[in-house]
The first five atom37 places (N, CA, C, CB, O) and aatype in JSON, in Angstrom:
{
  "aatype": [12, 3, 9, 9, 10, 10, 0, 18, 10, 19, 9, 13, 0, 10, 13, 7, 16, 0, 0, 15, 18, 13, 19, 1, 18, 9, 18, 0, 18, 17, 19, 8, 2, 16, 12, 5, 19, 11, 18, 9, 18, 11, 0, 7, 9, 4, 9, 9, 15, 19, 19, 9, 19, 15, 7, 10, 9, 0, 10, 13, 16],
  "atom_mask": [
    [1, 1, 1, 1, 1],
    [1, 1, 1, 1, 1],
    [1, 1, 1, 1, 1],
    [1, 1, 1, 1, 1],
    [1, 1, 1, 1, 1],
    [1, 1, 1, 1, 1],
    [1, 1, 1, 1, 1],
    [1, 1, 1, 1, 1],
    [1, 1, 1, 1, 1],
    [1, 1, 1, 1, 1],
    [1, 1, 1, 1, 1],
    [1, 1, 1, 1, 1],
    [1, 1, 1, 1, 1],
    [1, 1, 1, 1, 1],
    [1, 1, 1, 1, 1],
    [1, 1, 1, 0, 1],
    [1, 1, 1, 1, 1],
    [1, 1, 1, 1, 1],
    [1, 1, 1, 1, 1],
    [1, 1, 1, 1, 1],
    [1, 1, 1, 1, 1],
    [1, 1, 1, 1, 1],
    [1, 1, 1, 1, 1],
    [1, 1, 1, 1, 1],
    [1, 1, 1, 1, 1],
    [1, 1, 1, 1, 1],
    [1, 1, 1, 1, 1],
    [1, 1, 1, 1, 1],
    [1, 1, 1, 1, 1],
    [1, 1, 1, 1, 1],
    [1, 1, 1, 1, 1],
    [1, 1, 1, 1, 1],
    [1, 1, 1, 1, 1],
    [1, 1, 1, 1, 1],
    [1, 1, 1, 1, 1],
    [1, 1, 1, 1, 1],
    [1, 1, 1, 1, 1],
    [1, 1, 1, 1, 1],
    [1, 1, 1, 1, 1],
    [1, 1, 1, 1, 1],
    [1, 1, 1, 1, 1],
    [1, 1, 1, 1, 1],
    [1, 1, 1, 1, 1],
    [1, 1, 1, 0, 1],
    [1, 1, 1, 1, 1],
    [1, 1, 1, 1, 1],
    [1, 1, 1, 1, 1],
    [1, 1, 1, 1, 1],
    [1, 1, 1, 1, 1],
    [1, 1, 1, 1, 1],
    [1, 1, 1, 1, 1],
    [1, 1, 1, 1, 1],
    [1, 1, 1, 1, 1],
    [1, 1, 1, 1, 1],
    [1, 1, 1, 0, 1],
    [1, 1, 1, 1, 1],
    [1, 1, 1, 1, 1],
    [1, 1, 1, 1, 1],
    [1, 1, 1, 1, 1],
    [1, 1, 1, 1, 1],
    [1, 1, 1, 1, 1]
  ],
  "atom_positions": [
    [[23.3, 38.73, 0.09], [21.63, 39.47, 1.28], [21.2, 41.35, 0.61], [22.49, 39.83, 3.97], [20.32, 41.76, -0.15]],
    [[22.53, 42.17, 1.5], [21.83, 43.54, 1.16], [21.65, 43.99, 0.46], [22.0, 44.34, 1.38], [20.72, 44.79, 0.41]],
    [[23.01, 43.55, -1.23], [22.74, 43.64, -2.53], [22.14, 43.79, -2.78], [22.81, 43.18, -3.16], [21.94, 44.98, -3.02]],
    [[21.24, 42.98, -2.98], [20.05, 41.87, -3.51], [19.15, 43.81, -3.77], [19.11, 40.08, -1.74], [19.02, 44.76, -4.55]],
    [[18.67, 43.11, -1.99], [17.57, 44.9, -1.5], [17.63, 45.61, -2.57], [18.22, 46.2, -0.12], [16.9, 45.91, -3.5]],
    [[19.26, 45.93, -2.03], [19.57, 47.13, -2.84], [19.51, 47.52, -4.41], [20.7, 47.3, -2.58], [19.24, 48.59, -4.97]],
    [[19.91, 45.99, -5.02], [19.3, 46.18, -6.88], [17.71, 46.81, -6.95], [19.14, 44.25, -7.86], [17.12, 47.77, -7.44]],
    [[17.34, 45.3, -5.9], [16.11, 45.66, -5.67], [15.07, 47.01, -5.58], [16.12, 45.2, -4.84], [14.03, 47.11, -6.23]],
    [[15.69, 48.22, -4.42], [15.65, 49.25, -4.69], [15.36, 49.99, -6.03], [16.46, 49.42, -4.27], [14.43, 50.66, -6.48]],
    [[16.73, 49.53, -6.52], [16.83, 50.48, -8.47], [15.95, 50.22, -8.68], [17.78, 50.14, -9.94], [15.11, 51.07, -8.98]],
    [[15.62, 48.79, -8.64], [14.71, 48.68, -10.31], [13.28, 49.56, -10.55], [14.1, 46.86, -10.57], [12.75, 50.17, -11.48]],
    [[12.85, 49.14, -8.6], [11.86, 49.53, -8.01], [11.63, 51.93, -8.41], [12.33, 48.75, -6.13], [10.98, 52.91, -8.77]],
    [[12.77, 51.31, -7.91], [12.83, 53.33, -8.41], [13.18, 54.02, -9.61], [13.89, 54.16, -7.65], [13.23, 55.24, -9.72]],
    [[13.46, 53.07, -10.62], [13.5, 52.87, -12.14], [12.46, 53.07, -13.26], [13.77, 51.71, -12.28], [12.22, 53.83, -14.2]],
    [[11.65, 51.17, -12.18], [10.35, 51.53, -13.22], [9.02, 53.23, -12.92], [9.23, 49.78, -12.96], [8.2, 53.84, -13.6]],
    [[9.75, 53.31, -11.09], [8.9, 55.23, -11.2], [9.32, 55.77, -11.78], [0.0, 0.0, 0.0], [8.6, 56.71, -12.11]],
    [[10.41, 55.78, -12.29], [10.84, 56.84, -12.55], [10.06, 56.77, -14.18], [12.52, 56.95, -12.28], [9.15, 57.53, -14.49]],
    [[10.53, 55.85, -14.95], [9.77, 55.89, -16.18], [8.34, 55.72, -16.38], [10.24, 55.05, -16.88], [7.72, 55.75, -17.44]],
    [[7.78, 55.49, -14.84], [5.72, 55.54, -15.18], [6.3, 57.13, -15.21], [3.92, 54.86, -13.42], [5.34, 57.67, -15.76]],
    [[6.87, 57.77, -15.06], [6.63, 59.38, -14.74], [6.52, 59.73, -15.98], [7.79, 60.3, -13.93], [5.6, 60.36, -16.51]],
    [[7.69, 59.24, -16.55], [8.5, 60.69, -18.1], [7.42, 59.47, -18.94], [11.35, 60.83, -18.86], [6.81, 60.2, -19.71]],
    [[7.06, 58.5, -19.1], [5.92, 57.73, -20.12], [4.65, 58.61, -19.43], [5.74, 55.61, -19.93], [3.64, 58.36, -20.09]],
    [[4.32, 59.61, -18.27], [2.65, 59.75, -17.94], [3.17, 61.55, -18.18], [1.78, 58.98, -15.83], [2.21, 62.3, -18.31]],
    [[4.64, 62.27, -18.24], [5.1, 63.14, -18.85], [4.71, 63.83, -20.0], [5.91, 62.82, -18.96], [4.1, 64.89, -20.14]],
    [[5.43, 62.57, -21.25], [4.33, 62.5, -22.32], [3.4, 61.95, -22.69], [4.54, 62.41, -23.06], [3.63, 61.23, -23.66]],
    [[1.93, 61.94, -22.19], [1.53, 61.79, -22.32], [0.87, 63.1, -22.67], [1.53, 61.03, -21.84], [0.43, 63.57, -23.72]],
    [[0.99, 63.66, -20.99], [0.09, 65.32, -20.84], [1.05, 65.89, -21.35], [-0.4, 66.14, -19.25], [0.8, 66.56, -20.35]],
    [[2.05, 66.41, -21.97], [2.39, 67.25, -23.16], [1.37, 66.95, -24.63], [4.05, 66.9, -23.49], [1.03, 67.87, -25.38]],
    [[1.05, 65.71, -24.81], [0.13, 64.81, -26.0], [-0.77, 65.47, -25.94], [-0.33, 63.28, -25.87], [-1.31, 65.93, -26.95]],
    [[-1.2, 65.7, -24.67], [-2.68, 65.49, -24.86], [-2.85, 67.5, -23.32], [-3.47, 62.94, -24.06], [-3.38, 67.44, -22.22]],
    [[-2.4, 68.42, -23.76], [-2.43, 68.9, -23.25], [-2.28, 70.42, -24.38], [-1.76, 68.33, -22.27], [-3.02, 71.09, -25.1]],
    [[-0.23, 70.36, -23.76], [0.01, 71.04, -25.05], [0.15, 70.53, -26.48], [1.03, 71.61, -24.87], [0.89, 71.13, -27.26]],
    [[-0.43, 69.64, -26.78], [-0.44, 69.52, -28.21], [0.95, 68.74, -29.05], [-0.61, 71.04, -28.66], [0.89, 68.63, -30.28]],
    [[2.18, 68.23, -28.26], [2.91, 68.37, -28.98], [3.43, 66.74, -28.51], [3.7, 69.74, -28.91], [2.95, 65.99, -27.66]],
    [[4.68, 66.55, -29.51], [5.2, 65.17, -29.04], [6.14, 65.15, -28.64], [5.3, 64.25, -29.73], [6.91, 64.91, -29.56]],
    [[6.98, 65.35, -27.18], [8.36, 65.41, -27.07], [8.4, 63.65, -27.51], [9.04, 66.03, -25.36], [7.66, 62.67, -27.49]],
    [[9.18, 63.88, -27.74], [10.32, 62.37, -27.99], [10.93, 61.99, -27.24], [11.36, 62.32, -28.81], [11.11, 60.78, -27.1]],
    [[11.84, 63.52, -25.96], [12.22, 63.44, -24.99], [12.64, 62.31, -23.92], [11.61, 64.0, -24.8], [13.7, 61.75, -23.62]],
    [[10.81, 62.24, -23.33], [10.3, 61.74, -23.0], [10.85, 60.39, -22.99], [9.46, 62.08, -23.4], [11.79, 59.97, -22.32]],
    [[9.89, 59.56, -24.08], [9.83, 58.61, -23.99], [11.75, 58.02, -24.37], [8.51, 58.29, -24.83], [12.03, 56.84, -24.14]],
    [[12.45, 58.62, -24.73], [13.76, 58.17, -25.2], [14.44, 58.03, -23.81], [14.54, 59.23, -26.3], [15.18, 57.04, -23.88]],
    [[14.52, 58.64, -22.5], [14.12, 58.93, -20.85], [14.04, 57.32, -20.41], [12.31, 59.93, -20.54], [14.84, 56.53, -19.91]],
    [[12.53, 57.25, -20.89], [11.56, 56.42, -19.94], [12.62, 55.09, -20.5], [9.42, 56.39, -20.36], [13.36, 54.35, -19.85]],
    [[12.37, 55.15, -21.73], [13.72, 53.91, -22.75], [14.77, 53.53, -22.04], [0.0, 0.0, 0.0], [15.07, 52.39, -21.67]],
    [[15.44, 54.74, -21.83], [17.12, 54.91, -21.08], [16.67, 53.67, -19.38], [17.6, 57.53, -20.41], [17.41, 52.76, -18.99]],
    [[15.32, 54.07, -18.72], [15.43, 53.34, -18.13], [15.0, 51.67, -17.76], [15.31, 54.01, -17.69], [15.14, 50.87, -16.83]],
    [[14.16, 51.72, -19.63], [14.25, 50.0, -18.64], [15.06, 49.39, -19.3], [12.84, 48.85, -18.5], [15.03, 48.16, -19.27]],
    [[16.35, 50.32, -20.37], [17.75, 49.66, -20.3], [17.64, 48.85, -19.76], [18.78, 50.17, -19.85], [17.49, 47.64, -19.96]],
    [[17.78, 50.23, -18.1], [18.61, 50.2, -16.66], [17.9, 49.14, -16.09], [18.58, 51.63, -15.62], [18.37, 48.94, -14.97]],
    [[16.97, 48.34, -16.34], [16.46, 47.87, -15.18], [16.48, 46.72, -15.66], [15.25, 48.35, -14.61], [16.47, 45.87, -14.77]],
    [[16.52, 46.02, -17.4], [17.41, 44.55, -17.71], [18.12, 44.88, -16.67], [18.37, 44.21, -19.22], [17.68, 44.84, -15.52]],
    [[19.33, 45.24, -16.99], [20.41, 45.79, -17.07], [21.3, 45.65, -15.41], [20.01, 47.26, -17.64], [22.44, 45.31, -15.11]],
    [[20.35, 46.0, -14.76], [19.92, 45.64, -12.58], [20.02, 44.35, -12.73], [17.95, 46.06, -11.59], [20.96, 43.62, -12.41]],
    [[18.74, 44.01, -13.38], [18.33, 42.39, -13.96], [19.65, 41.31, -13.97], [17.73, 42.52, -15.8], [19.78, 40.22, -13.42]],
    [[20.27, 41.82, -14.55], [20.8, 40.46, -15.6], [22.53, 40.46, -14.06], [0.0, 0.0, 0.0], [23.2, 39.48, -13.73]],
    [[22.67, 42.0, -13.54], [23.49, 41.59, -12.6], [22.51, 40.76, -11.43], [24.3, 42.9, -12.08], [22.75, 39.56, -11.28]],
    [[21.96, 41.08, -11.02], [21.56, 40.02, -10.03], [21.43, 39.0, -11.05], [20.18, 40.29, -9.09], [22.65, 38.91, -11.06]],
    [[21.1, 38.25, -11.82], [20.56, 37.07, -12.26], [22.76, 36.44, -12.5], [19.06, 37.39, -14.1], [23.47, 35.43, -12.46]],
    [[22.81, 37.55, -12.66], [24.24, 36.27, -12.43], [25.58, 36.59, -11.27], [25.25, 36.16, -14.18], [26.67, 36.67, -11.83]],
    [[25.59, 36.72, -10.1], [25.4, 37.18, -8.6], [25.2, 36.41, -8.06], [24.57, 37.98, -8.19], [25.89, 35.97, -7.13]],
    [[23.79, 35.83, -8.63], [23.45, 34.66, -7.3], [23.54, 33.86, -7.7], [22.32, 34.45, -6.55], [23.37, 32.83, -7.05]]
  ]
}
């Protein structure tokens, strides 16, 4: 049970990190008028990691 709670904590942290990268992208676009795609790539990596961790939870329960 403890490993599942830890996995949920990791999912929560990854969603927060993805949201942070998305906000950075919007800020760079609106304020600096630049489109820094690296933030979208990093947010995508976080979301893919969430999918992987969710799959592992389903596999181990």
